[in-house]
C-alpha positions as CSV (number, residue, x, y, z in Angstrom):
1,M,0.0,0.0,0.0
2,Q,2.7,2.4,1.0
3,Y,4.5,1.7,-2.3
4,F,1.5,2.8,-4.4
5,Q,1.2,6.0,-2.3
6,K,4.8,6.9,-3.0
7,L,4.5,6.0,-6.6
8,S,1.4,8.2,-7.0
9,L,3.1,11.1,-5.2
10,L,6.2,10.7,-7.5
11,C,4.0,10.7,-10.6
12,L,2.1,13.7,-9.4
13,V,5.4,15.6,-8.8
14,I,6.8,14.6,-12.2
15,F,3.5,15.5,-13.9
16,S,3.4,18.9,-12.2
17,F,7.0,19.7,-13.1
18,G,6.4,18.7,-16.7
19,Y,3.2,20.7,-16.9
20,N,4.8,23.8,-15.5
21,F,8.0,23.4,-17.6
22,S,5.9,23.1,-20.8
23,S,3.9,26.2,-20.0
24,Y,7.1,28.2,-19.7
25,A,8.5,26.7,-22.9
26,N,5.5,28.0,-24.8
27,E,5.6,31.6,-23.4
28,P,6.4,34.0,-26.3
29,K,9.8,35.6,-26.2
30,E,9.6,39.4,-25.9
31,I,11.7,40.9,-28.6
32,F,12.3,44.5,-29.8
33,W,13.3,45.9,-33.2
34,E,17.1,45.8,-32.5
35,D,16.7,42.0,-32.0
36,L,15.8,41.7,-35.7
37,I,19.2,43.0,-36.7
38,P,22.1,40.5,-36.6
39,K,24.8,41.3,-34.0
40,G,27.7,43.1,-35.6
41,H,25.6,44.5,-38.5
42,V,25.7,48.3,-38.7
43,Q,22.1,49.4,-39.5
44,I,21.3,52.6,-41.3
45,D,19.0,54.8,-39.0
46,T,16.3,55.7,-41.4
47,Q,13.8,57.2,-39.0
48,D,15.9,60.4,-38.4
49,Q,16.6,60.7,-42.2
50,A,12.9,60.4,-43.2
51,S,11.6,63.5,-44.7
52,H,8.2,64.4,-46.2
53,E,9.8,66.6,-48.7
54,G,12.5,66.2,-51.3
55,T,13.1,64.1,-54.4
56,E,11.8,60.7,-55.3
57,Q,15.0,59.2,-54.1
58,N,13.9,60.2,-50.6
59,W,11.1,57.6,-50.9
60,V,13.3,54.7,-51.9
61,Q,13.5,51.9,-49.4
62,P,17.1,51.7,-48.1
63,D,19.3,48.7,-47.5
64,L,17.3,46.1,-49.4
65,D,20.0,43.5,-48.6
66,A,19.7,44.1,-44.8
67,P,20.4,40.8,-43.1
68,I,17.9,39.0,-40.9
69,V,18.4,36.9,-37.7
70,K,17.8,33.4,-38.9
71,E,17.7,32.0,-35.3
72,L,14.3,33.7,-34.9
73,N,12.7,31.5,-37.5
74,G,9.8,29.5,-36.0
75,Q,9.9,31.2,-32.5
76,S,6.9,32.4,-30.6
77,V,7.5,36.1,-30.0
78,S,5.9,39.3,-28.9
79,L,6.9,42.5,-30.7
80,P,5.7,46.1,-30.3
81,G,5.2,48.4,-33.2
82,F,2.8,50.4,-35.4
83,V,0.3,49.1,-38.0
84,V,0.3,49.7,-41.7
85,P,-3.0,48.1,-42.9
86,L,-2.9,45.9,-46.0
87,E,-6.1,43.8,-46.0
88,G,-9.4,44.1,-44.1
89,D,-12.3,46.5,-43.8
90,S,-13.3,49.4,-41.5
91,E,-14.0,46.9,-38.7
92,M,-11.2,44.3,-38.8
93,I,-7.8,43.9,-40.5
94,T,-6.4,40.5,-41.4
95,E,-3.1,41.5,-42.9
96,F,-0.7,44.4,-42.1
97,L,2.9,45.5,-41.8
98,L,4.3,46.0,-38.3
99,V,6.8,48.8,-38.3
100,P,9.0,50.3,-35.6
101,Y,7.8,53.9,-35.8
102,F,4.6,55.7,-36.7
103,G,4.3,56.7,-40.3
104,A,6.8,54.3,-41.8
105,C,5.7,53.2,-45.2
106,I,2.8,55.7,-45.3
107,H,4.2,59.2,-44.5
108,V,7.9,58.5,-44.8
109,P,10.0,55.9,-46.7
110,P,9.9,52.4,-45.4
111,P,12.7,51.2,-43.1
112,P,15.1,48.4,-44.3
113,P,13.4,45.0,-44.8
114,N,14.8,43.6,-41.5
115,Q,12.8,46.3,-39.7
116,I,9.4,45.4,-41.2
117,V,7.2,42.3,-40.3
118,H,4.4,41.2,-42.6
119,V,1.6,40.0,-40.2
120,T,-1.5,37.9,-40.9
121,I,-4.1,37.1,-38.3
122,K,-6.9,34.6,-38.9
123,G,-10.3,36.2,-38.3
124,G,-8.8,39.6,-38.2
125,V,-8.4,42.1,-35.4
126,P,-9.8,45.5,-34.7
127,I,-7.3,48.4,-34.7
128,E,-8.7,51.4,-33.0
129,S,-6.1,53.9,-34.1
130,L,-3.1,53.7,-36.4
131,Y,-1.4,56.3,-34.1
132,D,-1.3,53.9,-31.2
133,A,1.4,51.3,-30.7
134,I,0.4,47.7,-30.3
135,V,2.1,44.4,-29.3
136,V,1.7,41.5,-31.7
137,T,2.2,37.9,-30.5
138,G,2.7,35.0,-32.8
139,V,5.2,32.8,-34.6
140,I,7.8,34.7,-36.6
141,S,9.5,33.4,-39.7
142,T,12.4,34.6,-41.8
143,E,10.4,34.3,-44.9
144,T,10.5,37.4,-47.1
145,W,7.5,39.2,-48.5
146,S,7.3,42.0,-51.1
147,G,4.4,44.3,-51.8
148,D,3.7,47.7,-53.4
149,I,4.7,49.5,-50.2
150,A,7.9,47.7,-49.2
151,Q,10.1,44.6,-49.2
152,V,9.9,42.7,-45.9
153,G,12.4,40.5,-44.1
154,Y,10.1,38.7,-41.7
155,K,6.6,37.3,-41.6
156,M,4.4,36.5,-38.6
157,T,1.3,34.4,-38.1
158,A,-0.3,36.3,-35.2
159,V,-2.4,34.8,-32.5
160,G,-2.9,38.0,-30.6
161,V,-2.8,41.8,-30.7
162,A,-2.9,44.1,-27.7
163,P,-2.3,47.8,-27.0
164,F,1.3,48.6,-26.1
165,E,1.7,49.7,-22.5
166,L,4.9,51.2,-21.1
């Protein structure tokens, strides 16, 4: 009898540890825009150079060969940023670009491809204001995407979107 009690207790402890460990393993990794740039790569700062005026050259996307961080491929992550809508209606968007600063790709030239994430979310998500930062959670891939607005270095299948809070 005592043997079965000890065995049951041991199984319960192992099960609890395994359950808790797996829940931590599935937590998304919080990343930021600098994490999308490989260590050692000197990135051009386009946000400060962006201008609403000037020649057509001002509107060309810079550094189209900007390298990506291959180790991020397939990881569950959370990344804050701003929305550039691509698909959806006035209620819900199902496809958008996530960019590091407001106005990128709309009011100013797009940043390098490794600073843009193409996001799709099944069923869509309401976005109240394009002026507000959000946090997108999902699985990121190092698959490229190209559209009329910009060339993109990452894609994400989102599972959630929330307002960004400091």
